[in-house]
Backbone as a ProteinNet text record, in pm:
[ID]
protein_1_A
[PRIMARY]
MTTQQSAAKPYSVLLVEDVEATRNYIAEVINQHPLLSLQASCADLASARQRLLLDSAPDVLLTDLALPDGDGVQLIREVKQRWSDCECMVISVFGTESRVFSAIAAGATGYLLKDESNQRIAEAIISLIHGGSPMSPIIARHLLDQLHPKKIPPGIDITLTEREIGILSGLARGYTFQELAAQLNISPHTVGTHVKNIYRKLEVCSRSEAVFEAVQLGLITLA
[TERTIARY]
10469.6	10434.7	10549.3	10598.9	10702.7	10643.6	10690	10632.7	10716.4	10822.9	10897.6	10861.5	10782.6	10740.3	10748.8	10805	10828.5	10700	10688.3	10563	10555.6	10655.5	10640.8	10568.3	10566.6	10463.3	10377.7	10276.6	10190.8	10116.9	10058.4	9990	9860	9822	9699.5	9584.1	9460.7	9344.5	9245.8	9179.4	9062.4	8946	8850.6	8732.1	8613.6	8529	8401.9	8294.7	8204.2	8110.1	7985.4	7862.8	7758.2	7687.9	7697.6	7626.7	7741.7	7686.2	7777.9	7823	7748.6	7797.5	7911.1	7878.4	7981.6	8109	8088.9	8190.3	8289.2	8232.2	8311.1	8380.8	8305.3	8372.6	8489.2	8481.2	8594.6	8716	8679.8	8781.2	8851.8	8784.7	8853.5	8950.5	8905.6	8998.7	9118	9104.4	9213.4	9314.1	9261.9	9339	9404.1	9355.5	9423.9	9537.7	9548.8	9669.3	9780.3	9902.2	10006.8	10072.5	10030.1	10083.4	9983.8	9864.6	9779.8	9733.2	9683.4	9634.1	9523.1	9404.2	9291.3	9313.5	9328.5	9348.7	9227	9103.8	8969.5	8868.2	8746.9	8632.2	8518.6	8451.1	8361.5	8223.7	8117.9	7984.7	7909.1	7970.7	7921.8	8027.4	7966.4	8053.5	8111.7	8018.1	8072.4	8171.4	8171.1	8257.2	8391.5	8376.9	8503.5	8572.5	8513.3	8561.5	8630.9	8570.8	8623.7	8744.1	8754.1	8873	8981.7	8954.7	9050.3	9117.5	9033.2	9079.7	9176.4	9158.8	9213.9	9354.9	9330.2	9438.3	9547.1	9647.4	9735.5	9681.6	9730.4	9674.6	9679.8	9594.5	9587.1	9663.5	9713.5	9773.4	9656.8	9563.3	9448.8	9301.4	9222.1	9082.5	8994.9	8919.4	8832.1	8700	8606.5	8493.1	8370	8264.2	8128.8	8090.6	7985.7	7947.3	7809	7717.5	7596.8	7607.2	7623.4	7646.8	7518.5	7488.7	7361.1	7347.1	7464.1	7460.2	7531.7	7555.2	7624	7693.4	7762.3	7819.2	7961.6	8008	8160.5	8234.7	8181.1	8244	8312.4	8220.1	8256.4	8377.9	8370.2	8494.8	8615.2	8603.1	8728.6	8778.7	8704.3	8763.1	8824.4	8755.7	8812	8946.7	8959	9080.8	9196.8	9165.3	9263.8	9311.3	9225.8	9259.8	9355.6	9333.2	9419.1	9552.2	9535.3	9656.6	9659.1	9728.5	9715.5	9794.2	9872.2	9938.1	9850.4	9747.6	9627.5	9580.6	9586.6	9529.6	9372.9	9281.1	9137.5	9069.6	8990.7	8926.3	8774.6	8701	8556	8527.3	8434.8	8391.3	8243.7	8156.1	8031.2	7949.2	7802.3	7708.3	7679.3	7707.7	7673.5	7790.7	7751.3	7854	7811.4	7713.5	7663.8	7775.4	7764.2	7869.9	7881.9	7769.2	7768.3	7838.5	7819.5	7873.4	8027.9	8060.4	8211.9	8285.9	8220.1	8288.5	8295.5	8191	8185.3	8301.7	8326.9	8435.8	8562.8	8585.5	8722.5	8741.7	8667.8	8662	8717.2	8664.6	8685	8855.1	8885.7	9024	9033.1	8933.5	8949.4	9039.1	9125.6	9199.9	9175.2	9072.8	9036.8	8879.1	8825.5	8665	8630.3	8594.7	8558.4	8406.8	8343.1	8193	8205.9	8103.6	8100.6	8105	8093.6	8082	8220.2	8316.2	8450.6	8487.7	8578.8	8625.9	8733.5	8737.2	8825.5	8963.1	9018.5	9158.5	9172	9055	9066	9048.9	9002.5	8987.4	9127	9184	9323.6	9417.4	9411	9515.3	9490.5	9370.2	9349.3	9406.4	9390.5	9440.1	9602.4	9655.2	9806.6	9836.8	9772.4	9790.2	9774.6	9676.6	9658.3	9765	9828.8	9936.3	10065.4	10079.9	10192.3	10162.8	10070.1	10055.8	9947.3	9884.9	9789.7	9648.8	9564.6	9420.3	9322.1	9302.5	9228.4	9077.9	9009.7	8875.9	8800.9	8693.2	8595.6	8573.8	8566.4	8569.5	8457.9	8339.4	8220.6	8258.1	8349.8	8397.4	8483.8	8561.6	8660.8	8617.6	8497.9	8405.7	8368.5	8299.3	8245.7	8348.4	8479.4	8584.3	8621.8	8627.6	8668.8	8557.8	8434.4	8312.6	8331.3	8391.3	8403.3	8515	8591	8664.6	8618.5	8498.9	8413.7	8283.7	8290.4	8163.7	8074.9	7926.6	7821.4	7828.8	7778.9	7780	7644.4	7624.6	7511	7438.1	7307.4	7240	7230.5	7215.4	7201.3	7078	7063.8	6937.7	6904.6	6992.9	6964.1	7080.7	7030.2	7135.4	7126.1	7238.1	7263.7	7373.6	7332	7438.4	7432.1	7557	7562.5	7654	7608.2	7689.1	7828.1	7918	8039.4	8030.1	7946.4	7912.4	7853.3	7752.7	7693.4	7803.1	7904.7	8000.8	8092.5	8117.2	8205.6	8130.1	8013.5	7923.4	7937.5	7901.8	7888	8028.5	8130	8257.5	8286.6	8245.7	8254.2	8184.7	8045.2	7964	8035.9	8096.7	8168.4	8279.9	8331.5	8442.2	8408.9	8277.3	8219	8189.3	8192.5	8185.6	8035.6	8009.4	7854.7	7829.3	7682.5	7634.2	7706	7729.3	7787.8	7926.5	8004.4	8137.6	8156.1	8078.1	8064.3	8022.9	7931	7887.4	8016.5	8088.1	8205.2	8306	8339.3	8433.2	8396.1	8270.1	8222.3	8165	8165.8	8119.5	7982.8	7900.4	7746.5	7682.3	7543.1	7470	7436	7417.8	7382.9	7270.5	7162.9	7046	7075.3	7166.8	7208.9	7250.3	7339.6	7412.6	7286.5	7194.7	7082	7004.8	6988.7	6920	6981.9	7126.9	7198.7	7190.2	7196.1	7188.3	7062.8	6949.1	6814.4	6811.4	6873.1	6888.6	6971.2	7076.6	7160.1	7079.6	7016.6	6915.1	6832.6	6763.8	6666.6	6728.4	6833	6905.8	6939	6987.4	7037.5	6923.6	6824.2	6703.4	6739.1	6795.6	6829	6771	6773.3	6711.3	6796.8	6929	7017.9	7163.9	7242.6	7381.4	7467.2	7455.3	7524.1	7485.6	7368.4	7318.1	7357	7368.1	7408.1	7565.6	7634	7782.6	7798.4	7720.3	7745.7	7704.4	7594.3	7551.9	7650.1	7700.6	7793.8	7912	7960.8	8095.9	8073.1	7962.4	7941.1	7920.2	7883.5	7854.8	7971	8070	8197.8	8193	8098	8068.3	8171	8201.5	8300.8	8399.9	8498.4	8599.1	8627.7	8672.9	8694	8819	8916.6	9061.4	9087.1
8009.4	8159.8	8236.2	8321.5	8423.4	8547.9	8592.1	8722.2	8846.4	8811	8896.1	8886.7	8970.5	8949.3	9081.7	9084.7	9214.7	9248.5	9382.8	9436.4	9374.7	9321.1	9255.7	9138.3	9071.4	8955.1	8964.4	9035.2	9068.4	8936	8951.4	8827.5	8819.5	8683.8	8659.2	8642.5	8686.7	8671.5	8616.7	8502	8459.6	8516.3	8587.9	8649.6	8555.7	8524.7	8467.2	8560.3	8604.5	8690.3	8685.2	8676.3	8665.5	8782.9	8878.5	9010.5	9079.3	9117.9	9167.8	9308.7	9405.9	9546.3	9520.4	9435.4	9408.2	9352.9	9246.4	9183.8	9258.7	9369.8	9452.4	9556.9	9593	9690.4	9637.1	9508.1	9438	9415.6	9383.4	9344.9	9461.5	9590.6	9708.9	9741.9	9720.3	9749.6	9656.8	9532.4	9440.2	9488.1	9524	9553.6	9681.6	9776.3	9909	9887	9793.3	9780	9727.3	9787.4	9759.7	9618.1	9562.7	9435.3	9315.8	9336.1	9247	9245.4	9120.7	9098.6	8997.7	9036.3	8958.7	8845.8	8715.9	8609.4	8575.1	8561.5	8541.4	8608.4	8635.2	8696.9	8588.9	8525.4	8428.1	8457	8441.6	8456.3	8346.9	8228.8	8132.1	8009.7	7898	7803.9	7713.4	7695.6	7609	7665.8	7808.8	7865.7	7886.5	7901.4	7909.2	7767.6	7661	7524	7483.3	7549.8	7538.6	7605.8	7741.1	7815	7753	7685.5	7618.1	7501.9	7443.2	7316.4	7367.7	7492.4	7536.7	7616.5	7689.8	7780.9	7727.9	7785.9	7752.5	7800.1	7752.9	7801.3	7948.2	8006	8162.5	8178.6	8282.9	8312.3	8348.2	8398.5	8409.3	8395.1	8318.9	8320.7	8398.2	8495	8584.1	8549.4	8506.2	8450.6	8496.5	8515.4	8535.5	8390.5	8393.3	8247	8214.4	8298.5	8259.7	8259	8165.3	8168.6	8099.4	8126.4	8081.2	7926.6	7855.3	7717.9	7645.4	7709.9	7639.2	7747.6	7687.5	7774.8	7783.8	7903.7	7940.9	7860.2	7817.9	7728.9	7620.9	7567	7420.7	7458.8	7572.6	7613.6	7626	7694.1	7712.1	7586.1	7499.9	7355	7295.9	7298.2	7222.8	7307.1	7423.1	7497.2	7458.3	7462.4	7429.1	7286.9	7194.3	7060.3	7039.9	7117.4	7090.9	7184.9	7316.5	7398.6	7459.9	7393.8	7436.5	7569.4	7615.3	7738.8	7858.2	7827.3	7945.7	7994.8	8137	8206.4	8222.7	8200	8214.1	8313.3	8399.4	8510.4	8526	8544.9	8562.3	8723.2	8757.3	8887.7	8854.8	8913.4	8869.8	8967.6	8963.2	9041.4	8967.4	8839.8	8751.1	8757.7	8797.3	8799.5	8724.1	8636.7	8565.7	8476.7	8441.1	8346	8209.6	8167.8	8029.4	8029.4	8133.9	8158.1	8174.9	8245.6	8272.5	8158.1	8073.3	7945.6	7847.3	7844.6	7743.9	7775.8	7907.4	7928.3	7933.4	7961.5	7933.4	7776.2	7712.4	7558.4	7499.6	7574.5	7507.2	7548.8	7652.4	7690.5	7850.6	7930.7	8066	8144.6	8239.5	8300.6	8449.8	8496.3	8636.9	8626.6	8748	8744.4	8901.7	8952	9096.9	9094.7	9197.1	9237.1	9322.8	9330.8	9399.4	9556	9603	9766.9	9815.3	9729.9	9780.4	9882	9967.4	10062.1	9996.4	10063.8	10017.2	9983.4	10076.2	10074.2	9945.9	9936.1	9834.6	9691.7	9679.6	9550.5	9524.9	9604.2	9577.3	9552.2	9624	9612.6	9472.4	9435.5	9310.3	9200.1	9199.9	9108.4	9086.5	9206.8	9213.7	9169	9194.5	9155	8996	8928.3	8792.3	8733.4	8772.1	8710.7	8710.9	8812.8	8827.1	8764.7	8681.9	8602	8662.6	8757.5	8820.5	8757.1	8781.9	8726.4	8861.8	8928.2	9040	9016.3	9077.6	9062	9200.9	9197.9	9318.8	9312.4	9422.9	9432	9328.4	9328.3	9232.2	9093.3	9064.2	8916.9	8877.8	8967.5	8941.6	8923.9	9013.9	8995.8	8859.5	8791.7	8673	8564.5	8584.8	8488.2	8498.9	8621.7	8642	8584.4	8607.7	8535.9	8398.9	8327.2	8191.8	8136.5	8222.1	8188.2	8181.6	8225.6	8242.4	8160.6	8023.5	7942.5	7955.4	7942.8	7924.7	7797.3	7810.1	7694.9	7638	7504.7	7439.6	7445.8	7511.2	7554.6	7421.5	7444.7	7340.8	7264.3	7138.3	7058.6	7028.6	7074.9	7048.3	6955.1	6848.3	6740.1	6737.4	6785.1	6769.9	6686.4	6556.4	6454.6	6397.7	6426.4	6354.2	6236.2	6139.7	6017.7	6037.3	5946.2	5953.2	5955.5	5893.4	5905.3	6028.6	6091.6	6214	6320.4	6329.5	6425.2	6415.9	6295.4	6279.1	6333.1	6296	6355.9	6494.7	6570.2	6713.9	6773.3	6701.4	6760.6	6778.7	6642.4	6647.1	6763.9	6780.7	6879.1	7021	7039.4	7169.4	7191.5	7096.6	7113.6	7108.5	7104.4	7127.1	6995.7	6882.1	6762.9	6739.1	6668.9	6630	6508.5	6483.4	6342.4	6223.6	6248.6	6124.6	6093.4	6213.2	6202.5	6152.3	6188.9	6131.6	5983.5	5952.3	5809.6	5725.2	5768.6	5686.3	5668	5793.8	5785.6	5692.6	5687.3	5600.9	5482.6	5444	5319.5	5294.4	5389.8	5384.3	5451.6	5434.1	5493.1	5636.4	5712.8	5868.9	5879.7	5775	5787.7	5776.3	5691.9	5678.9	5809.8	5881.1	5997.1	6090.6	6104.4	6190.6	6173.5	6039	6003.8	6068.1	6056	6112.6	6243.8	6313.7	6464.7	6516.5	6438.1	6480.1	6470.3	6370.8	6348.1	6463.4	6509.2	6622.2	6746.5	6777.6	6898.5	6890.4	6783.5	6765.5	6799	6742.1	6752.4	6899.3	6974.6	7116.3	7205.4	7155.3	7242.9	7342	7299.8	7392.4	7323.4	7409.3	7361.9	7358.9	7373.5	7378.3	7336.7	7295.2	7259.3	7372.9	7505.6	7607.8	7649.6	7638	7651.4	7541.5	7418.9	7311.3	7334.1	7375.5	7378	7508.8	7610.2	7717.8	7680.7	7603.5	7571.2	7472.7	7392.5	7279.2	7352.2	7445.5	7522.7	7592	7676.7	7748.2	7651.5	7562.3	7463.3	7369.2	7381.1	7304.1	7160.4	7113.4	6990.2	6955.9	7046.5	7038.8	7150.3	7135.5	7252	7253.5	7388.4	7393	7368.2	7333.4	7310.5	7199.5
11685.4	11661.7	11755	11693.2	11770.5	11798.1	11903.6	11962.7	11889.5	11822.9	11725.2	11591.6	11527.6	11376	11331	11198.8	11120.3	11064.9	11029.6	10970.9	10823.7	10781.3	10643.2	10641	10767.7	10780.6	10893.2	10876.1	10996.6	11034.6	11152.7	11207.5	11135.9	11104	11035.9	11134	11077.6	11168.8	11073.9	11134.4	11083.3	11150.1	11066.5	11147.2	11113.2	11217.4	11183	11254.2	11176.7	11222.6	11110.9	11170.8	11074.6	11033.9	11102.1	11069.1	10986.9	10863.8	10758.4	10794.6	10842.9	10878.2	10996.1	11110.3	11212.8	11146.1	11062.7	10997	10923.5	10839	10767.7	10847.3	10966	11061.4	11121.3	11175.6	11233.4	11141.5	11020.5	10911.9	10894.8	10891.5	10858	10972.8	11098.2	11211.5	11183.2	11158.7	11134.7	11042.5	10919	10796.2	10817.5	10903.5	10923.7	11016.6	11089.2	11184.2	11119.6	11138.8	11053.9	11086.6	11220.8	11257.1	11230	11183.1	11152.4	10997.5	10968.4	10845.5	10855	10770.9	10762.7	10671	10724.5	10637.3	10567.3	10632	10573.6	10658.8	10609.1	10683.2	10644.9	10730.7	10722.1	10793.2	10723.7	10784.4	10851.4	10857.7	10930	10955	11035.5	11068.2	10950.5	10863.2	10738.3	10647.2	10623.2	10541.5	10626.8	10759.2	10846.9	10830.1	10840.7	10842.3	10697.3	10602.1	10460.2	10441.1	10495.8	10485.2	10553.6	10680.6	10753.3	10688.1	10613.3	10530.6	10416.3	10353.8	10245	10285.5	10399.3	10431.5	10535.9	10548.1	10655.4	10795.1	10910.2	11027.6	11048.1	11108.1	11138.5	11264.4	11277.7	11416.3	11532.6	11477.6	11561	11500	11577.9	11540.9	11622.7	11545.9	11614.9	11574.4	11682.6	11637.4	11732.8	11650.9	11728.7	11781.1	11875	11926	11857.7	11845.7	11788.3	11631.3	11562.4	11443.1	11359.4	11234.7	11175.9	11170.7	11150.3	11144.8	11263.9	11374.2	11485.7	11589.6	11666.9	11786.1	11770.6	11778	11795.6	11890.3	11982.9	12089.8	12025.8	11941.7	11865.7	11770.8	11707.5	11615.1	11707.4	11807.7	11888	11919.5	11968	12014.5	11892	11780	11655.2	11626.5	11623.9	11589.6	11697.2	11816.9	11921.1	11910.1	11869.1	11862	11742.7	11638.4	11521.2	11518.5	11584.7	11587	11739.3	11820.1	11954	11987.3	11874.8	11903.1	11848.4	11786.6	11722.7	11852.1	11860.6	11972.6	11915.3	12018.6	12001.4	12093.3	12020.6	12100.6	12054.1	12152.2	12141	12126.3	12020.9	12023.6	11998.2	12094	12101.3	12187.3	12152.1	12223.3	12366.4	12367.7	12471.1	12574.4	12680.8	12796.9	12929.5	12911.2	13036.5	13081.7	13213.9	13278.6	13197.5	13171.6	13108.9	12964.5	12884.2	12759.7	12780.7	12872.6	12886.7	12940.5	13033.4	13074	12966	12876.7	12772.4	12675.4	12638	12547	12605.6	12723.6	12777.9	12794.8	12826.6	12850	12706.9	12603.9	12459.4	12403.5	12490.6	12441	12423.5	12442	12422.4	12533.1	12496.4	12598	12592	12516.2	12511.2	12501	12545.4	12538.1	12526.3	12416.6	12401.4	12375.4	12439.1	12396.1	12271.6	12184.1	12061.7	12082.2	12196.7	12224.6	12237.3	12226.5	12242.4	12126.9	12159.2	12041.2	11950.3	11845.2	11725.4	11798.7	11874.5	11918.3	12022.4	12112	12199.3	12127.8	12011	11954.9	11889.2	11822.6	11755.7	11879.2	11989.7	12096.8	12169.2	12173.4	12239.8	12151.7	12021.3	11936	11956.8	11947.1	11966.5	12111.6	12223.7	12348.6	12361.4	12285.4	12287.9	12233.6	12110.5	12051.6	12139.9	12214.8	12307.3	12449.1	12450	12570	12672.8	12636.8	12736.9	12724.5	12813.2	12788.9	12809.9	12697.4	12689.6	12714.2	12805.5	12847.6	12867.7	12829.5	12861.8	13026.2	13095.2	13245.5	13282.9	13228.7	13283.6	13276.2	13162.3	13160.3	13253.3	13292.4	13387.4	13523.6	13538.2	13677.4	13695.5	13583.7	13588.9	13627	13580.5	13615.6	13744	13805.9	13929.4	14036.5	13993.8	14063	14076.2	13976.6	13980.1	14090	14134.3	14245.3	14368	14386.2	14509.2	14476.4	14452.9	14415.7	14513.4	14463.9	14566.5	14641.9	14778.6	14848.6	14842.5	14834.4	14821.6	14967.9	14932.9	15078.7	15159.3	15299.4	15392.2	15363	15373.4	15363.2	15215.2	15113.6	14967.6	14927.5	14869.6	14835.2	14673.6	14628	14467.1	14450.4	14417.2	14402.2	14242.8	14182.1	14063.9	14078.2	13992.2	13982.9	13914.1	13929.9	13864.9	13698.6	13647.1	13507.2	13461.3	13552.2	13528.6	13532.5	13621.1	13626.2	13505.5	13465.3	13342.3	13219.2	13199.6	13086.9	13082.1	13208	13232.4	13191.8	13249.8	13207.8	13061.9	13001.8	12855.8	12774.5	12838.5	12771.4	12787.2	12902.2	12933.1	12843.5	12790.2	12688.1	12542.3	12536.1	12396.1	12312.8	12391.7	12321.1	12288.5	12171.9	12144.1	12194.8	12204.2	12248	12183.5	12045.5	11970.7	12009.8	12031.9	12072.8	12211.5	12304.5	12454.3	12433	12348.3	12353.5	12306	12215.3	12150.3	12253.7	12334.6	12430.8	12546.4	12585.1	12696	12669.4	12534.8	12480.3	12516.1	12509.1	12532.4	12405	12414.1	12310	12312.2	12200.9	12222.3	12315.7	12295.5	12366.6	12506.3	12545.2	12695.7	12746.3	12663.4	12705.9	12719	12645.9	12632.7	12767.6	12812.6	12927.7	13051.4	13049.8	13172.3	13179.4	13049.5	13049.8	13095.3	13073.1	13117.4	13273	13327.8	13486.4	13542.9	13460.7	13512.6	13513.2	13407.9	13393.1	13521	13555.3	13657.5	13788	13808.3	13943	13961.5	13863.6	13874.2	13840.1	13806.8	13760.7	13678	13551.5	13448.3	13318.1	13215.2	13090.4	12965.7	12980.8	12870.3	12911.5	12826.8	12849.7	12924.2	12872.6	12927.4	13063.1	13085.6	13226.1	13329.3	13283.1	13366.9	13391.8	13294.8	13310.2	13417.5	13391.6	13483.2	13631.7	13656.5	13783.3	13853.8	13762.8	13822.9	13873.7	13784.5	13818	13944.6	13951.1	14077.4	14186.5	14188.3	14306.1	14343.1	14246.5	14288.9	14240.3	14145	14112.9	13992	13918.1	13818.6	13809.2	13738.5	13715.6	13562.3	13522	13373.4	13348.3	13451.2	13438.8	13332.9
[MASK]
+++++++++++++++++++++++++++++++++++++++++++++++++++++++++++++++++++++++++++++++++++++++++++++++++++++++++++++++++++++++++++++++++++++++++++++++++++++++++++++++++++++++++++++++++++++++++++++++++++++++++++++++++++++++++++++++

């Protein structure tokens, strides 16, 4: 991808958003910008994957996270594995630390909340293409907070085994139980048992919470 591109060939954007009104609104923002072109507008993970099979690589993937048939984080990871030059940005109502970390670990380099203005969305896409990492202020604050991880309180021992750390690092990067099982040459059931032990030790109930707590405690990194 080049940073010098003529108006005759605008940057292509694949939009993935399940709410029709929001999808139409963002699509209009993209189409009205002279340097941007809407390659496709998809309502779910399945249709986005289908378009990616049929079309050439988009310059930008702009995706929500909570899709009806899956997680936008998984789509980001799939796109980055196939086209490393494609820029990925989240636009979501979810701005929690765990969601932000999961998306960035998968390959997103931009993260906007849906209350951003028309102009801000278009400017953010252009900035992303030109090497920037546009983020809503609260998202940037979450990342700055990561630079000052929590200390494990004295007297509390949170010890993860080497295998548990490896599995948790894989989960942070969006891998499924089946993919981790294949990589580690163990069964998906065994992966699930390790994950249950991780949840118990960290006192959490979900993958995203486990990743967030582990990062904050310095047990894993997202690098």
